N, C-alpha and C positions, 0 to 999 in steps of 0.2 A: 620079550623085547627083541626086535631084530634090527641089525645095522646093515645098511647098504654100503656100496662102495663109496669111499670118501670123495668129497668134492671140496676144494679149498675155499670156494667162494660162499656158498649158502648151505645152511643146514636147516632142515624142516623136521619138526616133531609132529608126527601124525597120530591122532588119538581116535580109536574106534573099537567098540566091543565086538564088532563083526570081523572074523578072520578074513572072509572073502573080500570085504570092503578094504581092510588094511592092505591086503595083497594088491588090490587094484590101485589104491592110492600110491603104494610104494613103487609099483611098476611105472605109473605115469610120471612120478617125480624123478625116478631114475632116468627115464627117457629124456627129461629136461636137464640132466646132469646135476641134480641136487643130491646132497648127502641126506639120508633119511634115517630117522629113528622112529620105530612104531611101538606104541603101547596100547593096552586094551582098556584103560580106564583113566578117568580124570585124576584120581589120587596118585596113580603111577606117573602121570605126566608131571604133576606138581613135585613128586619126589625126584624125578629126573632133573627138573628145573632148580631143585634145591630150596623149594619153598617150605616154610613152616609157619603155622599160625601162632600168634602170641598176643596176649592181652596187654594193652598199654593204657594205664589209667582206666577211664570209663568208656573209652571209645572202641575197644575190641578191634584194634587195627591189625591188619595182617601184613607180613613182610617176609623177606628171606634174609638170612644171615650171609654176609659176604664169604664167610668161611665155608658155608655149605653150598655156595653157588656152584652150578655145574661146571665141570672142567671144559666140556665141549660147548662152544657157543651155539645157541639156538637163534636162528634168524627169523623164524616164523613158526607158529603153532596152527595146525589145521585139525579141527575136532568135529566129531559127530555131535549133533544136538541131543538126540535121545539115547542115553546110556543109563544103565542101572547104577544106583548110588549117587554119583555126581554127574549131572547133565553137562552138556557142552556150555550151556549158559552159565552154570555155576563156575565152571572152570574159567570161562572168560572173565567173570566178575573178580575172581581171586587173583588172576594175573593182573588185571587193571588196578586192583587195590594195592598191589605191591609196588613199593618205590623202586625196587630193583628190576622188576619184570614188566612194568607197565608199557615200556617202549617196544616190546616185542609184538609185532603184528599178529592178530588172531583172526582166523577164518573159520566160519561155521558151515557145516554141511548138514543136510536133512533130506529125508525122502518125502517129507510132507511140506507142501507149499501152504504155509499158514502166514498170512500177511502180518498179523499182530506179533507173531514169534520173530519174524524177520526184522520188523521195526524195532522190537525190544533189543535184539542183539546188536543191531547197528547203532542204536542210541547208547548202548553200554560200551561201545568202542570197537566192535568187530569191523574189520576192513571189508570183508565180503561175506555173502551168504549164498552158498551154492546148493543146487538141488541135485540129489543123487539120481542116477549114478554119475560120478565125477568124470569129466571129459578132459581131453588134452587142452581144449580151448580154455577151460577153467584154470588149468595149471599155468598157462601162459599169462594169466592175470596176476599171478603171485609175485613174479619177479620185481615189478615196479614198487610194490610195497616194501620188499626187502632192500631194494636199492636205495629208496628214500631213507629208510631207517639207518642203513649202513653209512650213508653219506652224512646223516645228521650226527651219528655217534663219532665219526672220524673227524669231521670238520666243524661241527656246531658246538656252541657253548650253552650251558644252562641259561635259560631266559633271565633268571635273577642276576647271574654273574655278568651277562652281557649288558643288562640294564644298568648295573652299578658302574661298569666301565664307561658306558655312554654318559652317565651322569658326571663321572669324574672328568671325562674329556670336556664336557660342557662347562663344568666348574673351573677347570684350568683355563679354558678359552675366555670365560668371563673375567677371570683374574688378570689375564694378560691384557684384555681390553681395558680394564679399569686402570692398570698400570700405565698403559699407553696414554690414556686420557689424562692421568695425573702428570705424566712427564710433559705432555703437550701444554697443559695448564701452567706448569712451572716454567716452561720455556717462554710462553707468552708473558707471564708475569715478570720474568727476568728481562725480557725485551722491553717491556713497558718501563721498567726501572731504568734501564740503560737510556731509553729515549728521554725520560724525565731528567736524567743527569746531563744528557747532551743539551737539552733545552735550557737547563739551568746555567750551564757553562756559557752558552751563547748569550743569554741575557746578561750574565755577569760581564762578559767581554764588551758587550754593547754599552753597558752602563759605564764601564771604565773608559771606553773610547769617547764618551760624551761628557766626561767630568770637566768642571770649570777650569782646572789647572791645565788641561790639555787643549781646550778649545779657545781660551782667552789669550790673545797675543800679548807678549811681554815687551814692555818699552823701557824697562829700567836701565838697560845698557845703551840706549840711544842718546846722542848729543843733539840738542836743539840748536839749530843754526838761525841767526838773526841777521837781517840786512843792515 
């Protein structure tokens, strides 16, 4: 396992059973100012990542323990496809099956241009599939994948949490709307009651103004004069 000069931004784990290919990949990645860790097998890559297999109920799920998680953050894994023991495809599957590792971008390399192999890796979650020998132009394609993942981890929220927050905001908004409608209805109802009271008072005043005692002239105090 070799460690290149540290770079604070991105760290790449390179996996290849060929020493020559590992040295080439390391040199290209260092040229682009990446921190590089190289290992010669998929099992060593998983060990570095802190992965361990565990059976849960009947599903035989695989994950890693947070306590065993690597101290050095890995921003991308680039692996050869054809390796003894564990292939690059097997390594890809185990990383994507892990709840703690699945967000790490994985890139596959191979000296064989087999369309079905390329399609299978991309469908399993690989970001890129490069043909060997790896070139500097290929390395330049890695940074956007790491940038996207880094931005997501720093600023994004889990989809479920974000969905719950949005639903809560919608619920609060609906509750406020219902309260406003209720207050408006109560205000209109009170206004109608006040109008009914005003109309009643007006009718009462009119009735009192037209009562016989007030409209009929009184002659009891008048003296009748005769010639």
